[in-house]
Backbone as JSON Lines, residues from 0, in Angstrom:
{"i":0,"aa":"M","n":[109.47,149.55,78.79],"ca":[108.43,148.76,78.18],"c":[108.01,147.63,79.11]}
{"i":1,"aa":"I","n":[108.7,146.5,79.04],"ca":[108.36,145.35,79.88],"c":[109.32,145.3,81.06]}
{"i":2,"aa":"N","n":[108.76,145.09,82.23],"ca":[109.56,144.97,83.44],"c":[110.01,143.51,83.55]}
{"i":3,"aa":"K","n":[111.24,143.25,83.17],"ca":[111.76,141.88,83.15],"c":[111.81,141.28,84.56]}
{"i":4,"aa":"Q","n":[112.08,142.12,85.56],"ca":[112.11,141.62,86.94],"c":[110.75,141.08,87.36]}
{"i":5,"aa":"E","n":[109.68,141.78,86.9],"ca":[108.32,141.32,87.2],"c":[108.11,139.9,86.69]}
{"i":6,"aa":"F","n":[108.56,139.61,85.49],"ca":[108.39,138.28,84.92],"c":[109.28,137.25,85.6]}
{"i":7,"aa":"K","n":[110.44,137.64,86.06],"ca":[111.29,136.72,86.83],"c":[110.61,136.36,88.14]}
{"i":8,"aa":"D","n":[110.03,137.39,88.79],"ca":[109.33,137.15,90.06],"c":[108.12,136.24,89.86]}
{"i":9,"aa":"I","n":[107.39,136.48,88.78],"ca":[106.24,135.62,88.46],"c":[106.71,134.18,88.24]}
{"i":10,"aa":"G","n":[107.8,134.02,87.53],"ca":[108.35,132.69,87.28],"c":[108.71,131.97,88.57]}
{"i":11,"aa":"K","n":[109.3,132.7,89.51],"ca":[109.65,132.12,90.81],"c":[108.39,131.69,91.57]}
{"i":12,"aa":"E","n":[107.36,132.55,91.55],"ca":[106.12,132.23,92.24],"c":[105.45,131.01,91.62]}
{"i":13,"aa":"L","n":[105.44,130.94,90.29],"ca":[104.84,129.78,89.61],"c":[105.6,128.5,89.94]}
{"i":14,"aa":"K","n":[106.91,128.59,89.97],"ca":[107.73,127.42,90.3],"c":[107.46,126.96,91.73]}
{"i":15,"aa":"K","n":[107.39,127.92,92.67],"ca":[107.1,127.59,94.07],"c":[105.72,126.94,94.19]}
{"i":16,"aa":"F","n":[104.74,127.48,93.48],"ca":[103.39,126.93,93.5],"c":[103.41,125.48,93.03]}
{"i":17,"aa":"E","n":[104.09,125.21,91.93],"ca":[104.15,123.84,91.39],"c":[104.86,122.89,92.34]}
{"i":18,"aa":"E","n":[105.91,123.35,92.99],"ca":[106.63,122.5,93.95],"c":[105.73,122.17,95.14]}
{"i":19,"aa":"E","n":[105.0,123.16,95.64],"ca":[104.11,122.94,96.77],"c":[102.93,122.05,96.36]}
{"i":20,"aa":"R","n":[102.46,122.21,95.13],"ca":[101.37,121.38,94.62],"c":[101.81,119.93,94.54]}
{"i":21,"aa":"E","n":[103.01,119.69,94.01],"ca":[103.53,118.32,93.92],"c":[103.73,117.7,95.29]}
{"i":22,"aa":"L","n":[104.17,118.49,96.26],"ca":[104.33,118.0,97.63],"c":[102.98,117.61,98.23]}
{"i":23,"aa":"L","n":[101.97,118.44,97.98],"ca":[100.61,118.13,98.45],"c":[100.11,116.83,97.85]}
{"i":24,"aa":"I","n":[100.31,116.65,96.57],"ca":[99.88,115.43,95.89],"c":[100.59,114.21,96.47]}
{"i":25,"aa":"Q","n":[101.9,114.34,96.68],"ca":[102.68,113.22,97.25],"c":[102.18,112.87,98.65]}
{"i":26,"aa":"K","n":[101.99,113.86,99.51],"ca":[101.52,113.6,100.87],"c":[100.1,113.02,100.85]}
{"i":27,"aa":"S","n":[99.27,113.52,99.96],"ca":[97.9,112.99,99.84],"c":[97.93,111.52,99.45]}
{"i":28,"aa":"R","n":[98.78,111.17,98.51],"ca":[98.9,109.76,98.11],"c":[99.36,108.89,99.27]}
{"i":29,"aa":"E","n":[100.28,109.4,100.07],"ca":[100.76,108.64,101.23],"c":[99.62,108.41,102.23]}
{"i":30,"aa":"I","n":[98.79,109.42,102.45],"ca":[97.65,109.3,103.36],"c":[96.64,108.29,102.8]}
{"i":31,"aa":"I","n":[96.38,108.35,101.51],"ca":[95.46,107.41,100.88],"c":[95.97,105.98,101.02]}
{"i":32,"aa":"T","n":[97.26,105.79,100.8],"ca":[97.86,104.46,100.92],"c":[97.76,103.95,102.36]}
{"i":33,"aa":"L","n":[98.08,104.8,103.33],"ca":[97.97,104.39,104.73],"c":[96.52,104.05,105.1]}
{"i":34,"aa":"S","n":[95.58,104.83,104.57],"ca":[94.16,104.56,104.83],"c":[93.78,103.17,104.35]}
{"i":35,"aa":"K","n":[94.19,102.84,103.14],"ca":[93.88,101.53,102.58],"c":[94.54,100.41,103.4]}
{"i":36,"aa":"Q","n":[95.74,100.66,103.89],"ca":[96.43,99.67,104.71],"c":[95.73,99.47,106.05]}
{"i":37,"aa":"I","n":[95.21,100.54,106.64],"ca":[94.47,100.43,107.89],"c":[93.22,99.57,107.67]}
{"i":38,"aa":"I","n":[92.49,99.88,106.62],"ca":[91.26,99.14,106.31],"c":[91.58,97.67,106.04]}
{"i":39,"aa":"Y","n":[92.62,97.42,105.27],"ca":[93.03,96.04,104.97],"c":[93.38,95.29,106.26]}
{"i":40,"aa":"S","n":[94.11,95.96,107.15],"ca":[94.48,95.33,108.42],"c":[93.26,94.99,109.26]}
{"i":41,"aa":"I","n":[92.3,95.88,109.29],"ca":[91.08,95.64,110.06],"c":[90.33,94.43,109.51]}
{"i":42,"aa":"H","n":[90.21,94.36,108.19],"ca":[89.51,93.21,107.59],"c":[90.25,91.91,107.84]}
{"i":43,"aa":"R","n":[91.53,91.98,108.1],"ca":[92.32,90.78,108.4],"c":[92.43,90.54,109.9]}
{"i":44,"aa":"D","n":[91.66,91.31,110.67],"ca":[91.65,91.22,112.14],"c":[93.02,91.49,112.75]}
{"i":45,"aa":"D","n":[93.82,92.31,112.1],"ca":[95.12,92.71,112.62],"c":[95.01,94.13,113.17]}
{"i":46,"aa":"I","n":[94.34,94.26,114.31],"ca":[94.07,95.56,114.9],"c":[95.37,96.23,115.36]}
{"i":47,"aa":"K","n":[96.31,95.43,115.82],"ca":[97.59,96.0,116.26],"c":[98.27,96.73,115.1]}
{"i":48,"aa":"K","n":[98.29,96.13,113.94],"ca":[98.88,96.76,112.76],"c":[98.09,98.02,112.38]}
{"i":49,"aa":"A","n":[96.76,97.92,112.43],"ca":[95.91,99.07,112.11],"c":[96.19,100.24,113.05]}
{"i":50,"aa":"E","n":[96.4,99.94,114.33],"ca":[96.7,101.0,115.3],"c":[98.06,101.65,115.02]}
{"i":51,"aa":"E","n":[99.05,100.85,114.63],"ca":[100.36,101.4,114.27],"c":[100.24,102.33,113.07]}
{"i":52,"aa":"L","n":[99.5,101.89,112.07],"ca":[99.29,102.7,110.86],"c":[98.48,103.95,111.19]}
{"i":53,"aa":"N","n":[97.56,103.82,112.14],"ca":[96.74,104.95,112.56],"c":[97.62,106.08,113.12]}
{"i":54,"aa":"K","n":[98.62,105.72,113.91],"ca":[99.55,106.73,114.45],"c":[100.29,107.43,113.31]}
{"i":55,"aa":"Q","n":[100.72,106.65,112.34],"ca":[101.45,107.23,111.2],"c":[100.57,108.19,110.4]}
{"i":56,"aa":"I","n":[99.34,107.77,110.15],"ca":[98.46,108.58,109.31],"c":[98.11,109.9,110.01]}
{"i":57,"aa":"K","n":[97.92,109.86,111.31],"ca":[97.59,111.09,112.04],"c":[98.73,112.09,111.96]}
{"i":58,"aa":"N","n":[99.95,111.61,112.01],"ca":[101.11,112.5,111.86],"c":[101.17,113.09,110.45]}
{"i":59,"aa":"K","n":[100.89,112.28,109.46],"ca":[100.91,112.77,108.07],"c":[99.84,113.81,107.82]}
{"i":60,"aa":"V","n":[98.66,113.58,108.38],"ca":[97.55,114.51,108.18],"c":[97.89,115.89,108.73]}
{"i":61,"aa":"L","n":[98.61,115.91,109.84],"ca":[98.99,117.2,110.44],"c":[99.88,118.03,109.51]}
{"i":62,"aa":"T","n":[100.6,117.37,108.62],"ca":[101.52,118.09,107.72],"c":[100.89,118.44,106.38]}
{"i":63,"aa":"L","n":[99.66,118.02,106.16],"ca":[99.0,118.26,104.88],"c":[98.51,119.71,104.79]}
{"i":64,"aa":"S","n":[98.84,120.36,103.72],"ca":[98.46,121.76,103.5],"c":[96.95,121.88,103.35]}
{"i":65,"aa":"K","n":[96.41,122.98,103.85],"ca":[94.99,123.28,103.69],"c":[94.72,123.88,102.3]}
{"i":66,"aa":"N","n":[95.77,124.41,101.67],"ca":[95.63,124.98,100.32],"c":[95.48,123.83,99.33]}
{"i":67,"aa":"S","n":[94.53,123.93,98.42],"ca":[94.28,122.83,97.48],"c":[95.23,122.82,96.29]}
{"i":68,"aa":"Y","n":[95.86,123.95,95.99],"ca":[96.79,124.05,94.85],"c":[96.17,123.51,93.56]}
{"i":69,"aa":"D","n":[94.93,123.88,93.32],"ca":[94.22,123.49,92.08],"c":[94.12,121.98,91.89]}
{"i":70,"aa":"T","n":[93.98,121.25,92.99],"ca":[93.79,119.8,92.92],"c":[92.82,119.39,94.03]}
{"i":71,"aa":"T","n":[92.19,118.26,93.86],"ca":[91.29,117.76,94.9],"c":[91.93,116.64,95.72]}
{"i":72,"aa":"M","n":[93.22,116.42,95.51],"ca":[93.9,115.31,96.18],"c":[93.83,115.41,97.7]}
{"i":73,"aa":"N","n":[93.97,116.6,98.25],"ca":[93.92,116.7,99.71],"c":[92.52,116.39,100.23]}
{"i":74,"aa":"N","n":[91.49,116.75,99.49],"ca":[90.12,116.43,99.88],"c":[89.88,114.91,99.85]}
{"i":75,"aa":"V","n":[90.35,114.27,98.8],"ca":[90.23,112.81,98.69],"c":[91.0,112.13,99.82]}
{"i":76,"aa":"A","n":[92.2,112.62,100.1],"ca":[93.02,112.05,101.17],"c":[92.31,112.16,102.51]}
{"i":77,"aa":"M","n":[91.68,113.3,102.75],"ca":[90.99,113.48,104.03],"c":[89.75,112.58,104.14]}
{"i":78,"aa":"Q","n":[89.06,112.36,103.03],"ca":[87.92,111.43,103.03],"c":[88.39,110.02,103.38]}
{"i":79,"aa":"E","n":[89.48,109.6,102.75],"ca":[90.03,108.26,103.01],"c":[90.49,108.13,104.46]}
{"i":80,"aa":"Y","n":[91.1,109.19,104.95],"ca":[91.56,109.24,106.33],"c":[90.38,109.06,107.29]}
{"i":81,"aa":"V","n":[89.31,109.82,107.07],"ca":[88.11,109.71,107.92],"c":[87.56,108.29,107.87]}
{"i":82,"aa":"E","n":[87.45,107.74,106.67],"ca":[86.93,106.38,106.51],"c":[87.74,105.38,107.32]}
{"i":83,"aa":"A","n":[89.05,105.43,107.19],"ca":[89.92,104.45,107.85],"c":[89.9,104.6,109.37]}
{"i":84,"aa":"V","n":[90.05,105.82,109.85],"ca":[90.1,106.04,111.3],"c":[88.74,105.75,111.93]}
{"i":85,"aa":"A","n":[87.66,106.13,111.26],"ca":[86.32,105.85,111.78],"c":[86.06,104.34,111.81]}
{"i":86,"aa":"F","n":[86.54,103.63,110.81],"ca":[86.39,102.17,110.77],"c":[87.11,101.54,111.96]}
{"i":87,"aa":"L","n":[88.32,101.98,112.2],"ca":[89.09,101.46,113.33],"c":[88.38,101.74,114.66]}
{"i":88,"aa":"E","n":[87.92,102.95,114.84],"ca":[87.22,103.31,116.08],"c":[85.91,102.52,116.26]}
{"i":89,"aa":"F","n":[85.22,102.31,115.15],"ca":[83.97,101.54,115.22],"c":[84.27,100.11,115.66]}
{"i":90,"aa":"I","n":[85.28,99.51,115.08],"ca":[85.62,98.12,115.41],"c":[86.14,98.01,116.84]}
{"i":91,"aa":"K","n":[87.0,98.94,117.24],"ca":[87.59,98.87,118.58],"c":[86.64,99.3,119.68]}
{"i":92,"aa":"N","n":[85.92,100.41,119.47],"ca":[85.19,101.05,120.56],"c":[83.7,101.25,120.3]}
{"i":93,"aa":"N","n":[83.22,100.73,119.17],"ca":[81.8,100.83,118.82],"c":[81.32,102.29,118.75]}
{"i":94,"aa":"K","n":[82.19,103.17,118.27],"ca":[81.83,104.57,118.08],"c":[82.68,105.13,116.94]}
{"i":95,"aa":"I","n":[82.33,106.32,116.51],"ca":[83.14,106.98,115.49],"c":[83.61,108.32,116.03]}
{"i":96,"aa":"P","n":[84.78,108.76,115.62],"ca":[85.28,110.06,116.08],"c":[84.51,111.19,115.4]}
{"i":97,"aa":"N","n":[84.4,112.32,116.1],"ca":[83.75,113.47,115.47],"c":[84.78,114.22,114.63]}
{"i":98,"aa":"R","n":[84.29,115.15,113.84],"ca":[85.18,115.83,112.89],"c":[86.2,116.71,113.59]}
{"i":99,"aa":"K","n":[85.87,117.21,114.77],"ca":[86.84,118.03,115.5],"c":[87.99,117.18,116.01]}
{"i":100,"aa":"E","n":[87.68,115.96,116.44],"ca":[88.75,115.04,116.86],"c":[89.67,114.73,115.69]}
{"i":101,"aa":"L","n":[89.09,114.59,114.52],"ca":[89.88,114.26,113.33],"c":[90.49,115.5,112.66]}
{"i":102,"aa":"K","n":[90.01,116.68,113.06],"ca":[90.5,117.95,112.51],"c":[90.28,118.03,110.99]}
{"i":103,"aa":"V","n":[89.03,117.74,110.59],"ca":[88.68,117.8,109.17],"c":[87.46,118.69,108.95]}
{"i":104,"aa":"E","n":[87.32,119.14,107.74],"ca":[86.18,119.97,107.36],"c":[84.93,119.09,107.21]}
{"i":105,"aa":"I","n":[83.79,119.74,107.06],"ca":[82.51,119.03,107.01],"c":[82.43,118.06,105.83]}
{"i":106,"aa":"E","n":[82.71,118.53,104.62],"ca":[82.51,117.67,103.45],"c":[83.37,116.42,103.46]}
{"i":107,"aa":"P","n":[84.69,116.5,103.69],"ca":[85.45,115.25,103.74],"c":[85.03,114.34,104.89]}
{"i":108,"aa":"Y","n":[84.56,114.94,105.98],"ca":[84.09,114.13,107.1],"c":[82.86,113.32,106.7]}
{"i":109,"aa":"L","n":[81.87,114.0,106.14],"ca":[80.64,113.3,105.75],"c":[80.89,112.3,104.63]}
{"i":110,"aa":"C","n":[81.71,112.68,103.66],"ca":[82.03,111.75,102.56],"c":[82.76,110.52,103.09]}
{"i":111,"aa":"G","n":[83.67,110.73,104.02],"ca":[84.39,109.6,104.62],"c":[83.45,108.66,105.36]}
{"i":112,"aa":"L","n":[82.47,109.22,106.06],"ca":[81.5,108.38,106.77],"c":[80.61,107.62,105.79]}
{"i":113,"aa":"C","n":[80.26,108.26,104.69],"ca":[79.48,107.55,103.66],"c":[80.28,106.37,103.13]}
{"i":114,"aa":"D","n":[81.56,106.6,102.85],"ca":[82.43,105.52,102.35],"c":[82.61,104.43,103.4]}
{"i":115,"aa":"L","n":[82.61,104.82,104.66],"ca":[82.73,103.85,105.76],"c":[81.65,102.78,105.67]}
{"i":116,"aa":"T","n":[80.45,103.17,105.26],"ca":[79.36,102.18,105.21],"c":[79.67,101.05,104.24]}
{"i":117,"aa":"G","n":[80.41,101.34,103.19],"ca":[80.81,100.28,102.26],"c":[81.74,99.27,102.91]}
{"i":118,"aa":"E","n":[82.68,99.78,103.71],"ca":[83.59,98.87,104.43],"c":[82.82,98.08,105.48]}
{"i":119,"aa":"L","n":[81.81,98.7,106.07],"ca":[81.01,97.99,107.07],"c":[80.19,96.87,106.43]}
{"i":120,"aa":"V","n":[79.74,97.07,105.19],"ca":[79.04,95.99,104.49],"c":[80.0,94.81,104.32]}
{"i":121,"aa":"R","n":[81.2,95.11,103.91],"ca":[82.22,94.05,103.74],"c":[82.46,93.33,105.07]}
{"i":122,"aa":"K","n":[82.54,94.1,106.15],"ca":[82.73,93.52,107.48],"c":[81.52,92.66,107.86]}
{"i":123,"aa":"A","n":[80.32,93.12,107.51],"ca":[79.1,92.37,107.8],"c":[79.09,91.03,107.06]}
{"i":124,"aa":"V","n":[79.52,91.05,105.82],"ca":[79.59,89.81,105.03],"c":[80.56,88.83,105.7]}
{"i":125,"aa":"N","n":[81.74,89.32,106.07],"ca":[82.72,88.46,106.73],"c":[82.19,87.96,108.07]}
{"i":126,"aa":"S","n":[81.49,88.82,108.8],"ca":[80.91,88.4,110.08],"c":[79.85,87.34,109.88]}
{"i":127,"aa":"A","n":[79.03,87.49,108.85],"ca":[78.01,86.48,108.55],"c":[78.66,85.15,108.19]}
{"i":128,"aa":"I","n":[79.71,85.2,107.4],"ca":[80.43,83.97,107.04],"c":[80.95,83.27,108.29]}
{"i":129,"aa":"N","n":[81.41,84.08,109.25],"ca":[81.95,83.54,110.5],"c":[80.88,83.32,111.56]}
{"i":130,"aa":"K","n":[79.61,83.39,111.13],"ca":[78.45,83.13,112.0],"c":[78.38,84.07,113.21]}
{"i":131,"aa":"N","n":[78.79,85.31,112.99],"ca":[78.71,86.33,114.04],"c":[77.57,87.29,113.71]}
{"i":132,"aa":"S","n":[76.36,86.82,113.92],"ca":[75.19,87.62,113.56],"c":[75.06,88.87,114.44]}
{"i":133,"aa":"D","n":[75.56,88.84,115.66],"ca":[75.51,90.02,116.53],"c":[76.28,91.18,115.91]}
{"i":134,"aa":"E","n":[77.41,90.89,115.32],"ca":[78.22,91.92,114.66],"c":[77.47,92.5,113.46]}
{"i":135,"aa":"V","n":[76.81,91.65,112.71],"ca":[76.04,92.1,111.54],"c":[74.92,93.03,112.0]}
{"i":136,"aa":"I","n":[74.25,92.68,113.06],"ca":[73.15,93.5,113.58],"c":[73.68,94.85,114.09]}
{"i":137,"aa":"K","n":[74.82,94.82,114.77],"ca":[75.44,96.05,115.26],"c":[75.78,96.98,114.07]}
{"i":138,"aa":"I","n":[76.29,96.41,113.01],"ca":[76.63,97.19,111.82],"c":[75.37,97.79,111.2]}
{"i":139,"aa":"R","n":[74.31,96.98,111.11],"ca":[73.06,97.49,110.56],"c":[72.52,98.66,111.38]}
{"i":140,"aa":"E","n":[72.58,98.53,112.69],"ca":[72.09,99.59,113.57],"c":[72.88,100.89,113.36]}
{"i":141,"aa":"F","n":[74.19,100.76,113.22],"ca":[75.01,101.96,113.0],"c":[74.68,102.61,111.66]}
{"i":142,"aa":"I","n":[74.63,101.82,110.6],"ca":[74.36,102.38,109.27],"c":[72.98,103.03,109.27]}
{"i":143,"aa":"D","n":[72.0,102.4,109.92],"ca":[70.66,102.96,110.01],"c":[70.68,104.3,110.75]}
{"i":144,"aa":"Q","n":[71.42,104.38,111.85],"ca":[71.53,105.64,112.6],"c":[72.19,106.72,111.75]}
{"i":145,"aa":"L","n":[73.26,106.36,111.07],"ca":[73.97,107.33,110.22],"c":[73.05,107.82,109.12]}
{"i":146,"aa":"Y","n":[72.33,106.91,108.5],"ca":[71.4,107.29,107.44],"c":[70.33,108.24,107.98]}
{"i":147,"aa":"G","n":[69.81,107.95,109.15],"ca":[68.81,108.81,109.77],"c":[69.33,110.21,110.02]}
{"i":148,"aa":"E","n":[70.57,110.31,110.47],"ca":[71.17,111.64,110.7],"c":[71.4,112.37,109.38]}
{"i":149,"aa":"M","n":[71.85,111.66,108.38],"ca":[72.15,112.29,107.09],"c":[70.88,112.73,106.37]}
{"i":150,"aa":"L","n":[69.74,112.12,106.7],"ca":[68.48,112.52,106.09],"c":[68.12,113.97,106.41]}
{"i":151,"aa":"M","n":[68.69,114.5,107.47],"ca":[68.38,115.87,107.87],"c":[69.01,116.91,106.95]}
{"i":152,"aa":"F","n":[69.98,116.5,106.15],"ca":[70.67,117.44,105.27],"c":[70.06,117.42,103.88]}
{"i":153,"aa":"D","n":[70.17,118.53,103.19],"ca":[69.69,118.65,101.82],"c":[70.92,118.79,100.93]}
{"i":154,"aa":"F","n":[71.41,117.67,100.42],"ca":[72.61,117.7,99.59],"c":[72.25,118.03,98.15]}
{"i":155,"aa":"R","n":[73.01,118.93,97.57],"ca":[72.81,119.21,96.15],"c":[73.44,118.09,95.34]}
{"i":156,"aa":"N","n":[73.14,118.05,94.08],"ca":[73.71,117.01,93.23],"c":[75.22,117.15,93.2]}
{"i":157,"aa":"G","n":[75.9,116.06,93.09],"ca":[77.35,116.06,93.07],"c":[77.89,114.87,93.82]}
{"i":158,"aa":"D","n":[79.18,114.92,94.11],"ca":[79.87,113.8,94.77],"c":[79.26,113.5,96.14]}
{"i":159,"aa":"M","n":[79.0,114.55,96.91],"ca":[78.44,114.35,98.25],"c":[77.08,113.66,98.16]}
{"i":160,"aa":"R","n":[76.27,114.05,97.21],"ca":[74.94,113.45,97.05],"c":[75.05,111.97,96.68]}
{"i":161,"aa":"K","n":[75.98,111.63,95.77],"ca":[76.17,110.24,95.37],"c":[76.62,109.39,96.55]}
{"i":162,"aa":"K","n":[77.54,109.93,97.32],"ca":[78.03,109.18,98.47],"c":[76.92,109.0,99.52]}
{"i":163,"aa":"Y","n":[76.14,110.04,99.72],"ca":[75.01,109.96,100.65],"c":[74.03,108.89,100.19]}
{"i":164,"aa":"D","n":[73.71,108.87,98.91],"ca":[72.78,107.86,98.37],"c":[73.3,106.44,98.58]}
{"i":165,"aa":"S","n":[74.62,106.28,98.61],"ca":[75.18,104.94,98.78],"c":[74.88,104.36,100.16]}
{"i":166,"aa":"I","n":[74.65,105.22,101.15],"ca":[74.32,104.72,102.49],"c":[73.05,103.88,102.45]}
{"i":167,"aa":"K","n":[72.05,104.38,101.73],"ca":[70.77,103.66,101.63],"c":[70.98,102.27,101.04]}
{"i":168,"aa":"W","n":[71.8,102.18,99.99],"ca":[72.03,100.88,99.34],"c":[72.87,99.97,100.23]}
{"i":169,"aa":"N","n":[73.81,100.54,100.96],"ca":[74.61,99.72,101.88],"c":[73.76,99.21,103.04]}
{"i":170,"aa":"L","n":[72.83,100.04,103.5],"ca":[71.91,99.61,104.55],"c":[71.07,98.44,104.04]}
{"i":171,"aa":"K","n":[70.59,98.54,102.83],"ca":[69.79,97.46,102.23],"c":[70.6,96.17,102.14]}
{"i":172,"aa":"K","n":[71.86,96.27,101.76],"ca":[72.71,95.08,101.66],"c":[72.84,94.38,103.01]}
{"i":173,"aa":"V","n":[73.05,95.16,104.07],"ca":[73.2,94.56,105.4],"c":[71.87,93.97,105.86]}
{"i":174,"aa":"E","n":[70.78,94.64,105.56],"ca":[69.46,94.09,105.91],"c":[69.21,92.78,105.18]}
{"i":175,"aa":"D","n":[69.65,92.69,103.93],"ca":[69.52,91.44,103.18],"c":[70.36,90.32,103.81]}
{"i":176,"aa":"I","n":[71.52,90.67,104.31],"ca":[72.36,89.68,105.0],"c":[71.64,89.15,106.24]}
{"i":177,"aa":"I","n":[71.06,90.07,107.01],"ca":[70.34,89.67,108.23],"c":[69.15,88.79,107.87]}
{"i":178,"aa":"L","n":[68.42,89.16,106.84],"ca":[67.29,88.34,106.39],"c":[67.75,86.94,106.0]}
{"i":179,"aa":"E","n":[68.83,86.87,105.28],"ca":[69.38,85.58,104.86],"c":[69.79,84.74,106.08]}
{"i":180,"aa":"I","n":[70.38,85.38,107.07],"ca":[70.76,84.67,108.29],"c":[69.52,84.1,108.97]}
{"i":181,"aa":"K","n":[68.48,84.92,109.08],"ca":[67.24,84.47,109.74],"c":[66.59,83.34,108.98]}
{"i":182,"aa":"I","n":[66.56,83.43,107.66],"ca":[65.98,82.36,106.84],"c":[66.77,81.07,107.01]}
{"i":183,"aa":"N","n":[68.09,81.16,106.97],"ca":[68.94,79.98,107.12],"c":[68.82,79.38,108.52]}
{"i":184,"aa":"N","n":[68.7,80.23,109.52],"ca":[68.54,79.72,110.9],"c":[67.24,78.94,111.03]}
{"i":185,"aa":"K","n":[66.19,79.37,110.38],"ca":[64.92,78.65,110.42],"c":[65.04,77.32,109.67]}
{"i":186,"aa":"K","n":[65.76,77.33,108.57],"ca":[65.94,76.09,107.78],"c":[66.64,75.03,108.61]}
{"i":187,"aa":"F","n":[67.6,75.46,109.42],"ca":[68.4,74.51,110.17],"c":[68.0,74.48,111.65]}
{"i":188,"aa":"N","n":[66.86,75.06,111.97],"ca":[66.35,75.09,113.36],"c":[67.38,75.61,114.34]}
{"i":189,"aa":"L","n":[68.02,76.68,114.0],"ca":[69.04,77.25,114.9],"c":[68.48,78.36,115.74]}
């Protein structure tokens, strides 16, 4: 009638799947945490700490499974990874790594770059507070270039589309900062 061995084998496979899924979730959370720490370090001008964390995160990413195990955690982790590493490269070298350098798929790469613009707005605000208008202008130029490149794609509705739309609003925020700087400079004859 029923092949009991078949059900035992299925049980073993299901258990293995759940164990691997939990491991993926745990590693994804570790990558997300490291990403946030890198970004926090950059905003605190602690580039040395960000570089140390960058080495750690790259090692963790190499161990992350490509199988999603019915979760989006690895995709989210890769987006956060792209955002953090691209932010560090932008601050250090005025460039961003390509997706092949980061070893990521297209969607997490583009989503991570979209999220990067939010961190750049925050950096622009801090730069404006510290009277570093050159940094604010550099950030605006980058966001404008990224937006121009992303305009070439036709994103369907969904997460990618929402993140893409955020670039336009982040660009506007940085442009408003620059306008405010120019207005204030005229007020004080600077």
